[in-house]
C-alpha angles and dihedrals in degrees: 000000000000100000093129091056091049091048090051091053090050090049091053090050092044092050090062090056090043093061091059092041091050092056091052093045092048089054089054094047137026122352090212110093095214111023131035123236113264133194138109095300097043121130119224108219122208119193116221130175103221137042111258097229098162107083100160107093098213094053101037117118109158117094092229092056092047092050090056095042092050087067094048102043136050126215128216090245131024133202138239122238091281097050099259114144116260135165116300126165083333131046118250106286130260106236123204119239092253090052092236102107126059118188117195125190114206121220118253123260100023113166137179118234091263090059098255119133121262110216141155092285090064091050091050091048093049094049090046090055090051092050093048107099089214090067092062088214117190087213096053092107090062086068098044091114096046117111100178144337127225131194102196093171135001094268100041132077119183119193118196115203130209087217136351113289117190091187096056098097092052091058091055091063094062121100087231086075094049112147118252129187117272110269096024114139134203090249094055095041092049091068101026115026112207120195144136097246128124092274136037129214114266110163146339133209107191113243090001114064151327117218125201129187129213118276103219090192094061108139098220098054144286112317113241100233125051090220135018120205125191104201117199112225110162095193113072093206088060089052088052090052091048091051090053093050092046095239088116118038106182135035139149126221136185093196110089093202091054091047091050092047090054095055122100139140088292101035124063130192122210120193115218134186121249142214090194120111132205111218145177101229113212117191107214088194089066110095094233091056102035093104110080090214090061089054092046089051089057092048093051094046093058126086105205091194090057089054090051095045096044112026097027094037091231096303098126148047126237109256145191122223101281119062097170106125096230094045104028116162120238102249090212096053098097138090093270112021087174131029110287111178094179091055090045090055090048090054090049089055090050088051090054091248104104092158095046130246142243120272126190110216123187124203136173138245113216104006090095134349104244099045098102092041090053092051092050092047092052090045090058094044096050091048087069090071097038099265107138112209121202106202115211109195109198136183112258098256094049090047093052093048093049090045093052090048092050086236099152143070098222134359140189107231142170110209131187121249130214140209086246121058093209091058088051101048116011089084090055107037108031120089092243095040116134091231099038091111088057093046094047095204135090139146139182088245092058092046089054095046094048089051090052092048094062096039093081137041092206105119095207093051092046091049091056091050094048091050087059091048090050090050092051091052098048097036088057093038090230085166133346109246109211114179149322109245131225111232130207125211108205123191143162112256088239088070110095129190097023110151119219101216134175110284089016084275109191098196089111093049088112089075092062124095140172116255 
């Protein structure tokens, strides 16, 4: 395929627009063409490709929204640079011998951005909102094992479990469990987020920017920049131009060519590993995909390496379902580890579709750079076995809404990983999972295996169980897992204290400042 050539032509066209955009962006930002202005009142500007429209922490799903919310909200626990749970606004919990009681002690002096105290009542309220089915929380599955929550005093939170759940601490590190003030509602938070994070919401210009200001009461220390602006620039080449002029100081890319193009004497690119996975989501509940043999035909017709080499420009590694380091799936342990067109056609015959069928595939513009390229690559590959793919390229907000509603047959998606496989997948592939409608696949076997996976803390036992879960997913072609991407954190050299973390996670962005 000639995807690289087509991308190169697009880059040349985009660069023309980038020149004009750069001039405009430079006017809005620094007047210095290579380094931004520093100082106590300086704003650190982050370039992002889509408008973060989801401002309620427990329902946010887009990476751009979560990047913003991670600066506004705090979580009970945090993570180290590799994603392992560590102390957050609470110390690591004391766990009872039977694994059914978690006791958390909050740090002293915690305050929300408005100056009010954050205490155990706020934690209990937040977790109660997440557990309430009416909230439709994306993080509800993290609390599937929770029976009740007590707040016996302002500094103590006690969580009582229905059964042991080894994955529970990992869920408490996610921004979807960010603590909100007691009484806060989705309606109020949607327009004015209110958290105890390093920054507080200041203003929003739809489709242009979100500006945050320093929270001087932040428990972990004084944030480095007085203001933090997330500037929405849909075209990545325009972000590159803005990085070079100094009007944007930080961005992350998953396209190695774009990251390399952005580098200069004043802009550096740092590659980081990732737990994310790019995937072709197949909804088995859709009539066209209800036959497992039709899904297996799709799996066997796809060369994952071709997707990586062409659409991702080599910046990735073919993957199986689980990317967690301790439990990583063998990417070759599936019916067709490599493209096998003969086997794909045999599966089509078993499905009663020897001549193929038509598949509607949605993808996004703006959520991540390679989405449309991946859809077009898969479209060309599946055509080889007679599967006609109609690619529906949607704006990011429309895509997210259809995705959340499960209103699609197949979708190109990039989903976040986790150090714990249960946190990654129980919400998708268990019958009570908060995203099972999105996933479109469940089974009693998976329900049983997921329950077993959290019942022990023994890593070896859990690894065996998650290998079985991985096998169930690929043997039934629940989805087609494509690859784990390489990410690139790009920043102006005037930015100091920026941590290069797994997944290019920006939760520690508050430590960065402009020299």
